[in-house]
Backbone bond lengths (Angstrom), bond angles and torsions (degrees), N, CA, C in turn:
res aa  C-N    CA-C-N  psi(-1)  N-CA   C-N-CA  omega(-1)  CA-C   N-CA-C  phi
1 M - - - 1.443 - - 1.523 110.04 -
2 I 1.328 116.68 136.54 1.447 121.25 177.46 1.538 108.46 -95.66
3 A 1.321 116.03 113.28 1.471 120.99 -178.57 1.529 112.52 -90.25
4 K 1.349 115.84 -22.08 1.471 120.35 177.68 1.528 109.00 -146.00
5 N 1.341 115.85 116.42 1.443 120.40 176.24 1.530 111.78 -80.20
6 R 1.300 116.36 162.92 1.449 120.87 178.15 1.535 110.13 -86.94
7 S 1.302 117.15 135.97 1.464 120.98 178.95 1.519 109.86 -113.77
8 I 1.316 116.26 163.35 1.456 120.74 179.96 1.534 110.01 -63.17
9 P 1.319 119.21 127.84 1.462 120.57 179.89 1.526 112.35 -58.13
10 K 1.333 116.95 140.72 1.452 120.51 -178.58 1.526 112.07 -62.44
11 E 1.335 117.54 -30.02 1.472 118.66 176.89 1.513 112.48 -58.03
12 I 1.340 116.25 -38.07 1.450 120.00 179.29 1.525 110.62 -62.74
13 E 1.339 116.80 -47.91 1.456 119.77 179.77 1.511 111.87 -64.24
14 I 1.327 116.85 -37.61 1.478 120.13 179.42 1.512 109.99 -66.17
15 Y 1.345 118.27 -48.31 1.470 120.34 -179.39 1.518 110.63 -63.58
16 E 1.323 118.50 -37.46 1.477 120.99 176.60 1.525 111.13 -60.72
17 A 1.346 117.11 -43.55 1.467 121.62 178.93 1.528 111.36 -63.75
18 I 1.347 116.02 -43.44 1.462 120.18 -179.84 1.531 109.67 -62.15
19 I 1.303 116.38 -48.26 1.463 120.79 -177.97 1.540 111.84 -62.08
20 R 1.358 115.53 -39.85 1.456 119.54 176.84 1.527 111.68 -57.55
21 R 1.323 116.51 -37.15 1.471 119.55 -169.69 1.524 113.42 -103.60
22 L 1.347 117.66 -1.55 1.458 118.51 171.24 1.525 108.97 -82.34
23 P 1.334 118.81 137.84 1.471 120.28 174.73 1.523 111.70 -55.75
24 V 1.323 116.18 153.27 1.481 121.55 -173.33 1.505 112.36 -53.37
25 N 1.311 118.35 -44.86 1.479 121.76 -174.84 1.518 113.08 -99.07
26 H 1.325 117.56 21.64 1.469 119.72 -179.52 1.523 109.75 -64.68
27 P 1.345 118.95 137.02 1.476 121.10 -175.11 1.535 114.02 -64.40
28 R 1.342 119.61 -18.72 1.448 121.10 -178.76 1.528 113.22 -100.71
29 K 1.329 116.61 2.00 1.448 119.29 -176.69 1.547 111.76 -61.56
30 A 1.325 116.61 -43.95 1.451 121.38 179.29 1.526 112.33 -60.82
31 E 1.320 115.73 -36.13 1.471 120.83 178.77 1.532 110.60 -59.25
32 F 1.331 116.75 -47.85 1.476 119.82 -179.04 1.514 112.14 -74.97
33 E 1.324 118.02 -28.84 1.451 120.45 174.83 1.534 111.09 -65.89
34 N 1.338 117.11 -36.88 1.451 121.37 176.65 1.533 110.86 -67.83
35 K 1.333 116.92 -41.58 1.467 120.45 177.74 1.502 110.33 -62.57
36 L 1.339 116.94 -43.04 1.449 121.58 178.86 1.528 111.18 -62.23
37 S 1.331 116.11 -43.38 1.469 120.11 -179.60 1.525 111.28 -59.98
38 R 1.340 117.46 -43.10 1.470 119.49 179.78 1.527 112.99 -66.21
39 K 1.362 115.49 -39.94 1.452 119.03 179.85 1.526 111.41 -67.41
40 R 1.337 116.49 -38.76 1.460 120.68 178.23 1.517 110.88 -64.63
41 A 1.328 115.53 -38.72 1.475 119.47 179.75 1.544 109.63 -63.55
42 G 1.329 116.84 -44.94 1.464 119.61 178.89 1.513 111.93 -62.06
43 Y 1.323 116.63 -41.91 1.467 120.87 -179.94 1.540 109.97 -66.59
44 K 1.325 116.89 -38.53 1.439 119.86 176.08 1.507 111.88 -59.47
45 G 1.345 116.95 -41.29 1.455 120.97 176.53 1.512 113.28 -63.59
46 E 1.323 116.46 -39.74 1.476 120.64 178.64 1.518 110.79 -65.23
47 K 1.339 117.10 -40.55 1.468 120.69 177.60 1.525 111.16 -66.97
48 E 1.315 116.22 -33.50 1.477 120.60 175.20 1.533 109.97 -64.06
49 L 1.339 115.98 -43.12 1.453 119.43 176.34 1.526 110.96 -62.94
50 D 1.331 117.77 -40.66 1.458 121.10 179.00 1.515 110.87 -57.66
51 Y 1.322 116.21 -40.28 1.473 119.16 -179.51 1.517 110.28 -60.95
52 H 1.331 117.13 -45.32 1.471 119.52 -176.77 1.523 111.43 -72.03
53 I 1.333 116.36 -32.69 1.486 118.57 174.72 1.526 109.50 -63.99
54 S 1.325 116.71 -33.93 1.474 120.11 -178.79 1.509 113.09 -65.22
55 Q 1.346 117.16 -15.84 1.460 121.20 178.54 1.520 112.67 -84.39
56 I 1.347 116.97 -7.34 1.444 121.73 177.84 1.514 109.99 -84.90
57 D 1.306 117.23 151.87 1.458 122.36 179.11 1.541 109.82 -62.69
58 H 1.343 116.86 106.72 1.464 120.86 -176.53 1.514 113.51 -71.95
59 S 1.303 117.49 -14.33 1.453 119.34 -179.10 1.535 111.59 -67.74
60 K 1.330 116.82 -17.43 1.460 121.28 -178.26 1.537 111.61 -88.98
61 F 1.332 117.70 -18.37 1.477 120.78 -171.85 1.519 111.82 -135.35
62 T 1.341 113.64 155.17 1.449 120.92 160.91 1.524 105.68 -106.91
63 I 1.304 116.39 129.55 1.468 121.74 -171.53 1.533 110.40 -110.35
64 L 1.339 114.99 129.35 1.449 121.64 175.09 1.512 108.08 -122.17
65 N 1.300 117.74 124.93 1.448 123.18 179.38 1.517 111.85 -104.59
66 D 1.324 115.25 138.54 1.466 121.98 174.12 1.526 111.37 55.98
67 I 1.324 115.35 63.94 1.467 121.93 179.30 1.524 108.89 -100.19
68 R 1.329 115.67 132.27 1.483 121.23 178.36 1.518 108.28 -128.05
69 I 1.334 115.02 115.52 1.468 121.12 -170.39 1.534 111.10 -116.50
70 P 1.342 118.25 129.15 1.473 119.73 174.51 1.527 110.21 -72.35
71 F 1.321 116.66 137.18 1.453 120.62 177.77 1.516 109.02 -152.75
72 N 1.322 116.96 127.68 1.446 123.25 -172.05 1.525 108.58 56.67
73 D 1.303 118.65 -123.62 1.472 120.41 -178.97 1.513 112.51 -107.00
74 T 1.332 116.58 20.57 1.451 119.47 -178.13 1.519 109.76 -142.16
75 H 1.335 117.63 -164.97 1.460 122.87 176.04 1.533 108.09 -134.81
76 F 1.325 115.85 153.17 1.468 118.52 168.29 1.530 106.86 -125.14
77 Q 1.355 113.78 145.67 1.449 120.34 -174.13 1.527 108.60 -122.54
78 I 1.323 115.28 138.37 1.475 120.84 -179.65 1.532 107.11 -124.89
79 D 1.300 116.48 126.63 1.489 120.27 -177.99 1.533 111.05 -67.37
80 S 1.330 116.55 -48.68 1.463 120.37 178.46 1.510 109.96 -141.75
81 L 1.343 115.41 132.49 1.453 121.09 -176.88 1.525 108.41 -127.81
82 L 1.327 116.98 125.03 1.450 123.13 179.55 1.528 108.80 -115.60
83 I 1.312 116.69 117.63 1.458 122.42 -174.54 1.520 110.47 -113.28
84 S 1.328 116.44 126.99 1.476 120.98 173.50 1.525 108.40 -131.13
85 N 1.324 116.01 -179.08 1.472 120.75 179.50 1.505 112.29 -69.87
86 S 1.320 116.67 -25.14 1.470 120.22 -173.22 1.505 114.55 -114.18
87 L 1.362 117.78 -10.36 1.445 120.47 -170.82 1.515 110.37 -160.41
88 I 1.334 116.60 143.21 1.466 122.64 170.74 1.528 107.20 -120.10
89 I 1.335 115.47 126.82 1.471 122.49 -178.81 1.505 108.59 -112.42
90 L 1.342 115.93 128.43 1.449 122.44 174.17 1.530 108.59 -109.81
91 I 1.318 117.27 135.05 1.472 120.69 179.37 1.527 109.19 -129.05
92 D 1.322 116.11 125.67 1.454 121.66 175.97 1.529 107.34 -103.23
93 S 1.338 116.69 128.46 1.458 121.64 -178.18 1.527 109.44 -94.62
94 K 1.331 116.07 132.73 1.483 121.17 177.79 1.531 109.14 -129.77
95 Y 1.313 115.08 117.53 1.477 120.30 -179.85 1.548 108.81 -98.04
96 Y 1.318 116.17 75.63 1.451 121.46 -179.34 1.524 110.13 -109.63
97 A 1.324 116.93 134.29 1.455 121.70 174.02 1.523 110.03 -94.31
98 G 1.308 115.80 176.49 1.465 120.49 175.31 1.541 112.24 80.46
99 T 1.319 114.29 -160.62 1.458 121.86 -179.87 1.534 108.74 -98.02
100 L 1.324 115.67 127.15 1.466 121.16 -177.27 1.529 109.60 -113.94
101 E 1.318 115.27 119.49 1.461 120.38 178.61 1.532 108.98 -110.45
102 F 1.322 115.14 126.19 1.473 120.41 -177.90 1.543 109.87 -97.84
103 Y 1.336 115.33 130.08 1.447 122.54 177.17 1.519 108.66 -129.64
104 P 1.348 118.42 76.95 1.464 120.88 -175.66 1.526 113.34 -64.82
105 E 1.333 117.42 -24.22 1.467 118.00 179.26 1.532 111.33 -66.37
106 F 1.329 116.62 -20.05 1.466 122.08 176.41 1.539 112.81 -111.65
107 N 1.322 114.65 8.90 1.484 120.77 179.56 1.524 112.24 54.61
108 Q 1.339 116.33 45.51 1.443 117.94 -179.07 1.544 111.79 -150.96
109 M 1.312 114.33 158.83 1.450 122.36 173.15 1.536 107.25 -127.17
110 I 1.339 116.78 136.25 1.465 120.59 -178.95 1.530 108.83 -110.08
111 Q 1.312 115.56 130.15 1.476 121.85 177.81 1.524 108.55 -106.08
112 Y 1.346 115.03 129.93 1.459 121.69 174.07 1.530 107.96 -111.83
113 L 1.330 115.35 115.27 1.452 120.51 -176.43 1.519 111.00 -147.29
114 N 1.317 116.11 124.47 1.489 121.45 178.38 1.530 111.34 53.53
115 D 1.307 116.16 47.18 1.472 123.09 178.30 1.548 113.16 64.43
116 N 1.320 116.17 16.29 1.454 120.72 175.23 1.512 110.62 -112.97
117 E 1.318 115.54 149.68 1.466 122.65 178.45 1.525 108.44 -119.70
118 K 1.340 114.66 129.16 1.461 119.70 -179.46 1.520 109.78 -135.61
119 V 1.331 115.51 138.47 1.469 121.02 -178.30 1.514 109.75 -102.34
120 Y 1.344 116.05 135.18 1.452 122.60 176.74 1.520 108.29 -124.05
121 P 1.350 117.38 155.77 1.469 119.76 170.69 1.547 109.51 -59.22
122 D 1.309 116.03 149.86 1.470 121.79 -178.78 1.534 109.44 -62.99
123 P 1.357 118.45 115.94 1.477 120.02 179.51 1.520 113.49 -62.76
124 V 1.323 117.48 -31.84 1.462 120.50 179.74 1.535 109.42 -65.89
125 L 1.327 117.09 -43.59 1.448 121.02 177.76 1.528 109.52 -63.07
126 Q 1.330 117.64 -41.33 1.468 120.59 -179.55 1.521 111.43 -58.92
127 T 1.326 117.52 -46.55 1.465 118.61 -177.89 1.523 111.43 -74.10
128 K 1.335 118.66 -27.20 1.462 120.30 174.10 1.533 109.68 -66.66
129 I 1.322 117.88 -37.20 1.468 122.12 176.73 1.525 108.98 -64.94
130 Q 1.335 117.47 -40.95 1.475 120.76 177.21 1.529 110.34 -60.59
131 A 1.319 116.13 -41.57 1.469 119.90 179.54 1.535 111.08 -63.76
132 R 1.333 115.11 -41.40 1.473 118.72 178.74 1.526 109.95 -64.71
133 Q 1.317 117.55 -41.32 1.472 120.51 179.82 1.527 111.26 -65.96
134 L 1.343 116.50 -41.01 1.453 119.14 178.88 1.523 111.21 -64.26
135 K 1.312 117.41 -41.99 1.458 121.11 177.85 1.532 111.02 -60.73
136 A 1.330 116.50 -45.83 1.460 120.23 179.10 1.510 111.24 -64.16
137 F 1.326 116.75 -37.57 1.481 120.20 177.52 1.526 110.39 -62.33
138 L 1.318 117.10 -47.50 1.473 120.34 -177.36 1.534 110.17 -65.30
139 I 1.327 117.40 -41.93 1.460 120.43 178.28 1.510 111.18 -61.27
140 S 1.364 115.58 -38.79 1.451 119.28 179.40 1.528 112.48 -65.15
141 H 1.346 116.42 -18.28 1.454 120.33 176.38 1.542 111.63 -106.05
142 Q 1.346 114.19 25.46 1.461 122.07 173.46 1.528 114.79 66.58
143 Y 1.344 116.39 32.64 1.462 119.70 173.54 1.534 109.36 -111.77
144 S 1.320 115.70 142.49 1.467 120.41 172.12 1.506 107.63 -105.90
145 P 1.323 117.33 94.00 1.446 120.73 -170.34 1.513 113.23 -71.69
146 P 1.330 118.71 157.41 1.467 122.52 171.45 1.535 108.54 -69.33
147 P 1.332 118.12 173.74 1.461 120.47 178.60 1.531 111.65 -53.76
148 L 1.322 115.55 142.28 1.466 121.37 176.80 1.527 109.62 -111.17
149 E 1.299 116.57 125.48 1.467 121.86 -178.57 1.536 109.96 -120.71
150 P 1.350 116.70 119.79 1.469 120.94 -178.56 1.532 112.37 -94.15
151 F 1.342 116.17 146.81 1.467 121.67 178.83 1.517 109.24 -139.08
152 V 1.330 115.68 160.67 1.472 122.42 175.71 1.521 108.35 -125.25
153 A 1.352 115.36 122.61 1.447 120.98 178.72 1.529 108.99 -103.09
154 I 1.324 115.69 119.95 1.472 120.79 173.75 1.517 107.21 -88.61
155 T 1.332 117.43 111.93 1.467 120.82 -166.24 1.539 113.22 -99.30
156 H 1.335 117.91 -8.09 1.479 119.20 177.81 1.526 107.85 -78.69
157 S 1.345 116.16 126.06 1.467 120.43 -173.53 1.524 112.50 -66.22
158 Q 1.343 117.64 -25.41 1.473 119.91 -177.57 1.513 113.47 -96.75
159 A 1.306 118.50 4.75 1.445 120.22 179.90 1.537 111.37 -70.84
160 I 1.322 115.60 146.73 1.469 122.33 175.09 1.518 108.22 -115.88
161 I 1.326 116.36 121.46 1.455 121.54 -178.26 1.511 110.15 -97.61
162 K 1.332 116.05 130.44 1.466 120.96 178.29 1.519 108.77 -128.95
163 N 1.314 113.71 146.02 1.476 121.97 -179.91 1.534 107.81 -128.98
164 P 1.342 117.51 74.41 1.464 121.73 -170.12 1.530 114.26 -56.23
165 T 1.318 117.57 -34.08 1.461 120.88 -176.70 1.535 112.29 -92.68
166 Q 1.356 116.71 5.31 1.461 121.88 -179.15 1.531 112.19 53.89
167 N 1.317 113.86 39.91 1.455 119.71 -179.52 1.526 110.08 -66.90
168 K 1.320 117.29 126.34 1.457 121.99 -175.13 1.516 112.30 -63.63
169 E 1.334 116.97 -38.45 1.458 119.33 -178.21 1.513 112.64 -67.79
170 V 1.350 116.83 -38.10 1.455 119.54 176.00 1.515 110.23 -61.97
171 S 1.321 117.21 -42.96 1.475 121.74 179.35 1.526 111.64 -61.95
172 Q 1.326 115.94 -35.73 1.462 120.19 -177.22 1.516 113.93 -80.95
173 R 1.329 116.39 -30.15 1.468 118.63 -167.77 1.539 115.36 -111.34
174 V 1.318 117.97 -10.81 1.470 121.67 -177.78 1.521 108.79 -107.52
175 F 1.336 117.15 133.25 1.455 119.81 -179.75 1.507 111.12 -152.38
176 K 1.323 117.78 158.58 1.451 122.37 168.43 1.542 106.91 -79.73
177 S 1.322 117.03 140.36 1.455 121.09 -167.29 1.530 115.33 -54.52
178 P 1.383 121.41 -33.78 1.461 117.98 177.63 1.535 114.72 -62.54
179 G 1.342 116.76 -18.72 1.458 119.34 -176.38 1.504 114.60 -96.57
180 I 1.337 116.53 20.55 1.449 119.12 -173.50 1.523 113.07 -60.27
181 F 1.331 118.86 -42.88 1.464 119.01 -177.26 1.502 111.37 -61.23
182 Y 1.339 117.48 -44.18 1.446 121.97 -176.88 1.509 112.51 -70.18
183 K 1.351 116.18 -21.96 1.459 119.74 178.45 1.529 110.96 -82.44
184 I 1.334 117.33 -38.63 1.475 118.95 -175.54 1.535 111.06 -91.91
185 N 1.298 118.31 -17.39 1.479 119.83 -175.13 1.540 113.51 -58.29
186 P 1.352 118.85 -39.47 1.492 117.46 177.24 1.530 111.64 -59.50
187 Y 1.337 117.84 -31.13 1.448 121.08 -179.87 1.529 110.19 -76.01
188 L 1.352 116.49 -33.80 1.451 119.75 175.05 1.513 111.33 -62.99
189 E 1.334 115.56 -37.82 1.467 119.77 178.43 1.521 111.80 -73.95
190 K 1.335 115.69 -32.47 1.477 119.95 -178.43 1.517 110.64 -71.84
191 Y 1.306 117.63 -42.47 1.464 121.63 -176.06 1.520 110.06 -105.74
192 Q 1.302 116.83 89.53 1.461 120.83 179.96 1.529 112.18 -111.54
193 K 1.306 116.72 -16.70 1.464 120.15 178.80 1.510 110.94 -73.89
194 E 1.313 117.60 129.22 1.459 122.22 179.87 1.526 110.15 -73.08
195 I 1.314 115.41 123.10 1.457 121.52 -179.28 1.518 110.22 -98.20
196 I 1.327 116.16 -35.29 1.476 120.92 178.51 1.526 107.91 -125.01
197 S 1.318 115.77 153.64 1.446 121.35 179.40 1.522 111.60 -79.68
198 D 1.336 116.99 168.50 1.455 119.61 174.87 1.524 111.36 -57.28
199 Q 1.318 116.02 -39.60 1.458 121.18 179.63 1.518 111.34 -62.79
200 E 1.346 116.60 -43.77 1.461 120.34 179.95 1.524 111.12 -66.04
201 A 1.348 115.95 -39.66 1.464 120.26 178.13 1.534 109.66 -61.38
202 K 1.315 117.55 -43.03 1.461 121.07 178.86 1.514 112.01 -63.67
203 K 1.350 116.10 -37.42 1.473 120.23 178.20 1.523 110.80 -66.73
204 I 1.326 116.57 -39.17 1.473 120.24 178.20 1.529 110.13 -63.02
205 V 1.333 116.46 -45.18 1.458 120.91 179.12 1.543 109.94 -61.60
206 K 1.312 115.87 -44.31 1.482 120.47 178.84 1.520 111.05 -61.20
207 L 1.336 117.12 -41.07 1.448 121.78 179.84 1.548 110.73 -63.46
208 L 1.328 116.03 -45.59 1.458 119.56 -179.00 1.522 111.43 -64.94
209 L 1.323 117.59 -39.59 1.457 120.00 177.66 1.521 111.68 -65.39
210 K 1.321 116.09 -37.46 1.448 120.93 179.46 1.541 112.13 -67.87
211 K 1.333 115.40 -39.75 1.465 121.32 -176.47 1.529 113.38 -84.14
212 H 1.324 117.09 -12.19 1.464 120.85 -177.84 1.524 110.36 -58.12
213 K 1.330 115.96 129.52 1.479 122.14 176.97 1.527 107.95 -123.43
214 P 1.319 116.79 105.61 1.484 118.58 -178.51 1.528 110.96 -61.02
215 Y 1.299 115.28 148.25 1.457 119.64 -179.42 1.520 110.58 -76.21
216 I 1.330 115.27 125.53 1.493 121.25 177.58 1.517 105.62 -112.95
217 P 1.328 118.44 113.64 1.467 121.35 -177.69 1.525 112.80 -60.09
218 D 1.302 115.59 149.43 1.452 121.74 176.49 1.523 108.62 -82.80
219 L 1.324 116.68 103.29 1.478 120.19 -176.84 1.540 111.53 -65.19
220 D 1.335 117.23 -32.00 1.460 118.97 179.51 1.524 111.90 -61.53
221 A 1.344 115.42 -34.67 1.468 119.82 -178.90 1.527 112.84 -66.70
222 L 1.328 117.09 -20.71 1.474 120.93 178.97 1.513 112.43 -76.60
223 N 1.338 117.06 -17.44 1.459 122.18 178.78 1.555 110.75 50.67
224 L 1.327 114.80 54.50 1.474 119.73 -174.84 1.524 111.58 -70.45
225 P 1.342 116.67 144.61 1.465 121.56 175.05 1.535 109.67 -83.32
226 Y 1.321 115.76 72.92 1.473 120.37 -171.97 1.541 112.45 -54.39
227 G 1.338 115.85 -38.82 1.457 118.05 -177.89 1.513 114.67 -67.49
228 E 1.331 116.75 -12.77 1.472 120.66 -176.98 1.541 112.08 -107.27
229 L 1.341 117.72 -2.17 1.456 120.51 177.11 1.536 110.22 -78.61
230 Q 1.303 115.79 140.71 1.466 120.22 -178.98 1.532 109.54 -73.47
231 K 1.322 115.63 131.61 1.458 121.40 173.84 1.516 108.33 -94.80
232 G 1.352 114.37 176.93 1.449 119.57 176.05 1.511 113.53 103.30
233 V 1.333 114.30 173.63 1.456 122.68 179.57 1.531 109.43 -93.65
234 E 1.329 116.43 128.91 1.465 120.34 -178.90 1.510 110.59 -85.00
235 C 1.318 116.07 135.43 1.459 120.68 176.14 1.518 109.60 -70.20
236 P 1.329 119.69 123.76 1.478 121.03 -179.90 1.532 112.76 -70.10
237 A 1.320 118.25 -11.61 1.463 121.17 -178.51 1.517 112.58 -93.51
238 C 1.342 117.18 -45.66 1.461 119.57 -176.37 1.516 113.78 -118.90
239 N 1.353 118.07 0.77 1.456 124.28 176.63 1.518 114.58 63.87
240 T 1.322 116.25 24.44 1.467 121.49 174.58 1.516 109.09 -88.79
241 F 1.357 116.43 136.75 1.450 120.27 177.00 1.529 110.35 -85.84
242 G 1.329 114.92 150.46 1.461 118.62 175.78 1.512 114.81 108.64
243 M 1.346 117.34 27.63 1.476 119.10 174.42 1.526 108.97 -60.86
244 E 1.330 116.42 147.83 1.460 121.26 -179.39 1.514 110.10 -109.46
245 R 1.322 115.24 148.58 1.472 121.57 -177.90 1.514 110.22 -93.41
246 F 1.337 116.27 122.83 1.455 123.04 175.93 1.504 107.96 -124.76
247 H 1.367 115.39 105.59 1.450 120.77 -178.40 1.555 109.35 59.53
248 S 1.325 118.17 -111.22 1.483 120.53 -178.52 1.523 111.83 -106.57
249 L 1.334 118.43 13.74 1.464 121.97 -176.92 1.515 111.52 -124.81
250 W 1.343 114.15 150.71 1.474 120.30 168.30 1.523 106.85 -100.41
251 G 1.341 115.62 136.30 1.453 120.38 179.07 1.520 112.10 -123.10
252 C 1.325 116.17 138.84 1.464 121.43 179.89 1.522 108.96 -97.04
253 K 1.341 116.42 123.14 1.462 120.85 -178.84 1.526 111.26 -71.10
254 R 1.338 116.95 -22.73 1.451 119.39 -175.61 1.521 112.95 -81.07
255 C 1.358 116.23 -48.51 1.465 119.41 -174.59 1.522 114.20 -115.21
256 G 1.332 116.79 -8.10 1.450 120.01 178.14 1.508 114.92 83.64
257 H 1.326 118.34 3.24 1.460 121.46 -179.26 1.539 110.53 -68.46
258 T 1.327 116.65 142.18 1.480 120.46 177.34 1.520 108.85 -119.85
259 S 1.328 113.97 153.01 1.464 120.03 -179.22 1.526 109.61 -152.14
260 R 1.322 116.17 144.28 1.453 121.44 176.69 1.538 112.06 -85.63
261 D 1.333 116.20 -28.83 1.478 117.72 -169.65 1.538 112.79 -126.97
262 A 1.331 119.10 23.08 1.470 120.08 179.85 1.532 112.13 -60.83
263 H 1.333 117.31 -21.64 1.462 120.67 -179.19 1.518 112.52 -69.78
264 V 1.339 117.12 -20.04 1.472 119.71 -178.94 1.527 110.48 -64.72
265 A 1.340 116.44 -43.54 1.469 120.59 177.84 1.513 111.30 -64.52
266 A 1.348 117.61 -37.36 1.457 120.84 178.41 1.510 110.91 -65.36
267 L 1.331 115.84 -41.86 1.472 119.30 179.53 1.537 110.93 -64.97
268 K 1.324 115.34 -38.40 1.477 117.97 177.58 1.522 109.70 -63.82
269 D 1.338 117.61 -41.21 1.462 120.14 176.38 1.525 111.46 -58.49
270 Y 1.349 116.47 -40.53 1.463 119.90 179.73 1.519 110.24 -61.00
271 F 1.333 116.82 -48.91 1.461 120.12 -179.19 1.538 111.36 -61.16
272 L 1.316 116.87 -40.99 1.464 120.63 -179.26 1.532 111.65 -65.87
273 I 1.335 117.82 -36.37 1.449 120.92 -173.08 1.522 111.97 -92.58
274 N 1.335 116.33 -34.02 1.472 120.47 -171.18 1.514 114.49 -106.37
275 G 1.333 118.13 -15.46 1.448 119.60 -178.40 1.519 112.51 124.12
276 Q 1.304 116.69 -168.29 1.451 120.92 -166.35 1.523 114.55 -96.98
277 S 1.314 118.88 12.90 1.454 119.71 -179.78 1.509 111.31 -145.63
278 I 1.362 114.19 156.17 1.474 119.11 178.90 1.541 108.12 -150.82
279 T 1.311 116.14 145.62 1.456 121.68 175.87 1.520 108.68 -102.63
280 N 1.324 115.72 171.48 1.468 120.45 177.43 1.526 109.99 -59.31
281 G 1.326 116.23 -43.78 1.471 120.28 -179.90 1.515 113.51 -62.80
282 Q 1.337 115.66 -41.96 1.456 120.28 178.35 1.536 110.63 -66.27
283 F 1.316 115.77 -38.17 1.476 120.97 177.60 1.504 111.09 -61.57
284 R 1.342 116.63 -45.25 1.463 120.99 -179.77 1.530 110.38 -66.08
285 D 1.290 116.86 -41.93 1.465 120.43 -178.83 1.536 111.18 -64.93
286 F 1.326 117.18 -41.95 1.464 120.92 -175.76 1.531 110.78 -73.80
287 L 1.325 118.35 -37.66 1.462 120.76 -175.65 1.532 112.99 -94.23
288 G 1.357 117.04 -11.47 1.448 117.87 179.85 1.505 114.34 80.16
289 I 1.342 115.30 42.94 1.464 121.42 -179.02 1.532 108.13 -112.85
290 S 1.327 117.37 139.80 1.459 119.93 -177.79 1.510 113.17 -97.26
291 S 1.330 116.77 -28.53 1.491 120.93 -172.82 1.522 111.80 -86.90
292 I 1.316 116.04 124.10 1.476 121.35 175.78 1.538 109.19 -62.92
293 H 1.326 116.47 -44.64 1.465 121.05 -176.17 1.518 111.89 -67.30
294 Q 1.338 116.94 -39.44 1.465 119.22 176.96 1.523 110.97 -64.60
295 A 1.306 116.73 -41.73 1.466 120.52 177.56 1.529 111.20 -62.71
296 R 1.342 116.94 -40.65 1.470 120.16 179.91 1.538 110.34 -63.58
297 R 1.350 115.65 -42.10 1.473 117.99 179.64 1.525 110.54 -63.84
298 M 1.312 117.04 -42.10 1.478 120.33 -179.62 1.534 110.80 -63.48
299 L 1.315 116.98 -44.37 1.454 121.04 179.72 1.532 111.63 -65.03
300 S 1.323 115.97 -39.05 1.478 119.21 -177.89 1.521 113.07 -68.45
301 H 1.344 115.82 -20.96 1.474 119.63 -179.10 1.531 112.69 -89.59
302 L 1.328 116.91 1.00 1.459 120.18 -174.91 1.523 115.13 -99.12
303 D 1.319 118.26 5.10 1.446 121.76 177.30 1.527 111.56 56.36
304 L 1.345 114.42 44.50 1.479 119.94 176.76 1.525 109.59 -89.31
305 N 1.323 115.65 163.07 1.464 120.17 172.86 1.537 107.34 -79.85
306 I 1.328 117.60 135.90 1.457 122.16 -174.19 1.521 109.32 -124.25
307 S 1.328 116.38 135.33 1.455 121.75 173.48 1.517 109.21 -138.61
308 G 1.331 117.55 154.98 1.450 121.68 -179.40 1.516 112.30 84.77
309 E 1.301 115.68 173.68 1.458 122.03 -176.14 1.522 110.39 -127.44
310 K 1.317 115.71 147.36 1.469 125.63 172.84 1.520 110.28 47.02
311 K 1.341 118.04 -122.03 1.492 121.02 -174.65 1.523 112.38 -65.81
312 G 1.350 116.82 -20.33 1.470 119.76 -179.16 1.521 112.78 -93.62
313 R 1.320 117.13 11.39 1.462 120.99 -177.88 1.524 111.16 -68.90
314 I 1.331 115.96 133.90 1.475 122.39 -179.19 1.518 108.61 -124.09
315 Y 1.307 116.28 138.34 1.460 123.40 -179.22 1.538 108.83 -113.51
316 T 1.340 116.28 132.83 1.471 121.02 176.72 1.516 108.83 -127.02
317 P 1.367 117.62 160.28 1.466 120.80 -176.44 1.516 112.32 -55.46
318 G 1.339 116.31 134.80 1.473 123.26 178.49 1.494 110.02 -122.30
319 K 1.312 116.41 -151.26 1.451 122.19 -176.28 1.517 111.71 -64.16
320 S 1.331 118.44 -31.80 1.457 120.89 -177.83 1.545 111.81 -74.31
321 I 1.344 117.18 -25.32 1.473 121.58 178.93 1.530 106.76 -135.09
322 P 1.351 117.73 74.11 1.485 120.39 -175.00 1.513 112.97 -80.49
323 L 1.348 115.98 74.49 1.452 120.28 -174.58 1.505 116.10 -75.48
324 W 1.313 114.99 -36.00 1.486 118.07 -166.47 1.517 113.83 -115.82
325 G 1.344 118.36 13.52 1.460 120.63 -179.42 1.477 114.13 -83.70
């Protein structure tokens, strides 16, 4: 059973909004296009892993994807978590191309790609740390968990995995994503004794879902050129900014396309780029609306969360624009 599906990372949506609203020849456009490309590649690898996990007998596990849990003064994140009565499996997804050489004795992995050499932290060590953190978290909530076994899935189809030192743990825990069943099956056979009951397993899943805190990127750290981003409502037909509002419709001066709800995408862009709240004045400025009352009516019809009164009223994403859930 899948208790938590994987959703599109917020970084992807943020970078897409930034790229949409940066002018074509802006000097930082390539920077954000590169960031978007890397994030999309990682997400593609995670979805590839999801497909191969779906081929495993789900009756044995409850599956949680992309779980981020606060612990002590930090958070730990697990790409895929499989929970059963006798075993908990953690899988970290890595979308690396090229030749990958694992050197656990030095806590590093070296990637050789296009005549370049790059050093990464050891993925096996990373997922072992996640397993240790998860165990400590569960114990702190009065659970005695079953054995936790960490794995690393290399999800790029063209990657070459090498284990120069013939390290046993690398051989046991690292695999290409299509081989997931054959990699974890020995552990399924090893751990058959039930350590926790069905009820306890359900409680652990419920606890993790309750404590899950999705990652919200720090927009200030991106140092965005806010004054150079294009404002206005984008035409869904020709992608031109600057649609005008006529009564209950948006009209595009360039192609003549009309839309009733084109402002929803613009509002989502605002939240992604500027943060989690907007006022009537900010809404009018960003969408190019002059009427306070018209803006209020539009905002009230969007099922947003509202706080404050009159001029101090603030709107945050709600069910119609569930950005941060």
